[in-house]
N, C-alpha and C positions, 0 to 999 in steps of 0.2 A: 504494500500500500504506500502511495506517495502522500506526503504532507506538504502543502503549499500555503502561501500567505499573501494577503494584500490584494491590490488592484491590478496586478500584472496578469494580462490575458493568458488563459490556458491554451488558446488556439485549437482546442479540440472540443467538439460538442459533448455534453454530459447530460445524464439523467441525475437530477439533484433533489435532495431533501434538506430541509432547513430546521435548525433547532439547537438547543443547548445539549440535549441528549445526556443529561446528568444521570449517571447510574446505568444507562442503557437497559432499562427494565423491559418487560414483555411488550408493553405498548410501543416502545421504540423499536423493538425487534420486529414487530409486525409491520411497521413502516419500512424498515430496511428490507424485509422480505418482498413487500410489494414493489419497492424501488428496484430491487434486483430482477424481479419478474419482468417489469416493463423494460428495463434497460436491456435485458437479454433479448426480448422480442424485437427491440429496435436497433440492436447492435451498438449500444452506447455503453461507455464506462460509467460506473456509479460514483457519485460525489456527495459527501456529507458536508454541508456548510454550517460552521459553528463559529462561536465568538469567544474571545478571551480578553478581559475577564467576562464573567457572566454579567449581562446588563444590570441586574439588580445589585451586583457588587459595585458597579460603577456609580449608579444613581444614589443608592442608599446602602453604603457599606455596613453600617451598624445594624441594619434590618435584613440584610441578605441571608437567605437560608444557608445552612451548613452544606458544603459540597459533598456529594456522594462519591465523586471521582475527580482525580486530577486530569489535566489535559493529556498527560502521558498514559494514564490508565484508560482514558476514553479511546485514545488512538490504538492502544493495544487490543482492546475489545473489538473495535471496528475492524482491525486487521484480521482477527480471528473469525469474525462474521463474514469476511469475504468482500468488504468494501474496497473499491479501487483507489479512492482518493479522499483525504480529509483536507478541506480548505478552511483556513482559520483567518478571520478578520479581527484585528485588534479593535475592541469596542472602546472608543475614546470619544471625546467631545465632538470631534469632526464627524466621526462615523454616525454618532447618535443624531446628528443634525441633518442627515440625508433625508430628503423628502421621500414619500412612498414611491413616487414616480422615478426619482433618481436611483432608489434602491433597485428597482426592477431593471432599469436601463443599464446602470453602471455595474452593479454586482452580478445580477443574474444574466443579463445580456452580454455586456462587453467583457466582463472578467471570466465568468464560468461557461459562457457559450451554451447556456442551458437550452435544451430542446423539450425537456419534460421536468416539471417541478411538482413534488409531492409535499403537502403540508398537513399538519394536524388541524382538527376542526376548530381550535381556539387560536390559530395563528394570527399574530398582528405584526406589522412591520412599519418602518419609516419613522420619522420624527413624531414624537408624541403618540406613537402607536396608531397613526392615522389610517394605515392601510389594513384591509381585511381580505377575506377570500374573494368577494365580488370584485373589488378593485384590482386584485392580483390577476384574476381571470381576464379582465378588460385590458390591462397593461400587457399581460403575457401574450394575448391574442395578437396585439399589434406587432409584437416582436417574433411571432411564430413559435411561442412557447406554450405547450399544453400544460394545463394546471389541473391537479387533482387533489382532493382532500380525503383523508382517511378518518372514518369515525372513531370515537373513543373505544379503546380496547377494554373489555370488562373481564376481570379475573375473579371467579367465584362471587359474582354480584358486586364487585368493587371496581371502581375506575382505576386502571393501572396508571400510576403517575409517580413522578419523583417525590412529590409531597407525601403520598401514601407510604412510600418506602422510608422516607425520613421519619415519619410518625411512628412506624413500626420499630425502627432502630432506636429512636429516642426512648421508647418505653421498654426496650429490651426484648421485643418479640422478634427474635432473629429468624425463627421458623416462618413467620408470616412475611417478613422482608424477603426471604429466599423464595417464597411462593410468588411474590410480585416480580422479582428479578429473574426468575427462572434458574437461579443458581445462588449459592451462598454469597452474602455480602463480603467483600474483600477490600483490603488496603495493600497496595504494593509500595515498596520502597527499598532503599539501600540500607544494609546493616552498617551502623556507625558506632563509634566509641561512646560509651556512657560514663557514669561515675563509678561503675564496677561494684555498686552496693549489692546487687544480686549475687555476685560471686562471693563477696565477703560473708553473706549470710547463708550460703549453701544452695542458692538457687540461681545459677548463672543465667543471664538473659541476653537475647539478641535485641538490641535497640534499633527499631526501624524508623528511618527518617520520614517525618511527616511533612507534606507539602503545604498544609493549611493548619492554622492554630485552632480551628473550630471543627473538630471531627463530629460526625452525626451520631456517634454513640460513645458512651463512657462506661467504664466498669471493668469487671474481671470476667474472662470468657474461656470456654473450651474452644480450641482452634486447631486447624491444620495448616501447615506451611508448605507451599510449593516453591520449586525453583532450586532445590538442593538435592543432589543425587538422583534426580528424576523420580522422586517419590513424594507422597503426601505425608509429612511428618507430624505426629501429634504433639500438642503442647497446651500450655495455659498462658493466657496473655492478659496483661494489665494495660488499659488505655485510659490515661487520665493525668491528674496533676500530682499524684503521690502525696496526699495531705499529711501523712505521718512524718515525712522527711523533707517536704518542700512547703513553700507558702501557698495559700489558697489561690493566688492569681498566677501561679507558675504556668509555663507553657506546657500543654499536654504532651505526654510521651507514650509511645507504644513499645512495650517490652514483652518479649515472648520467651518463655522458658520451655525449651524442647526436651521431651522426655528421652532419657538414655541417649543423649547426643553430646559428643565432646570433640567437635571439629571446629577449627578456626574459620570463620565465615565473614570476617570484616570486609566490607566493600562489595559483597555479593548482593544482588537484587533479588528479593523474595516477594511472594504473595501470601498474605495471611488471610485465610478464610475463617470468618467468624461463624461458628456453628451453634453456640448456645451460651446465653448469659448466666453466669453463676451468681453474681451479686453486684451491688453498687460499690463504689469506692468508700472507704471509711478511714477515719483518723484514729490510730491506736495510740495508747499512752506511752508505749516504748517499743523498741525493736523486737524484744522477745515475744510480745503479743502479736506483732506483725508476722514474725516467722511462724508462729503457731497457726495463724490464719492462712498463710501461704501453703503450709502443709495440707490443711483441709481443702484449700482450693485445688491443689494438684491432685489429691485423691478424688475429688468430685469430678474434675475434668477427665481423669483417666476412666472413671466409671462411665461417664456419659459417652465418651468416644468409643469405649469398648462395646457398649450397648448399641451405639449408632452403627458401628462396623458390623455387628451381628445382624442388625436389621437390614443392612444393605445386601447381606449374603443370603437372606431368606427368600 
């Protein structure tokens, strides 16, 4: 998959879909499947048009929702799903000021050479979100672009959306989040050096670099880690501010204790799959109390993962 940026013309006609695609849940996947079907029938490569940062992060950074995926994670998932190109526009003041007409002409027409565009049923575009599906059809027709909208995807009676996934993660319902995503929620990142506290107290951890300071979930979890030795390795993870040893406003940290694992992995990029929430973060009176709780967490994570592995084999 190719990743391109900005207003430079691609010089190749594309079938395009537009959106932030945060988390790439089942609703997004349905759009990509439709895009690929049409592209194949017309002999066009597929292109996902997205924005960085998220428009809500630009306009109201303090009120923007927690991200489900970084740009790199989004790109990797799109590659796995067979998309040919990800085109990213930097969402800044100049881009946000584009009129609806200019967006269609300059972005879809001149830059992406779009011949087919697929959008969701709530799609808005242009300055002050002035454009909608009707105006997109009218402007697209003038440029020879076919426009289609895809109805909302319903999963077990619920609208599949990034908001629904965030809500499930925030309350610790990882099973429901996985149902909406079609896979376990995951965070990918590089293993970096930490303060080595886990090693000192008998539970060495891999510190995973986070790209954003507002993860959509916090607490202690049973996890599996991919990207090492070609296997899914079981572990227990803590994602949060570590209130026993850090201040309440500390930057969140993702630490993973891998069971029966003693290999140097600094610098490696891994994917942490969150399978089950064990508990919320707590502040303990001393390190001994924290260590006792970690032992319980590890035992509970091992029990859950063993039962989950058994269920997958039945």
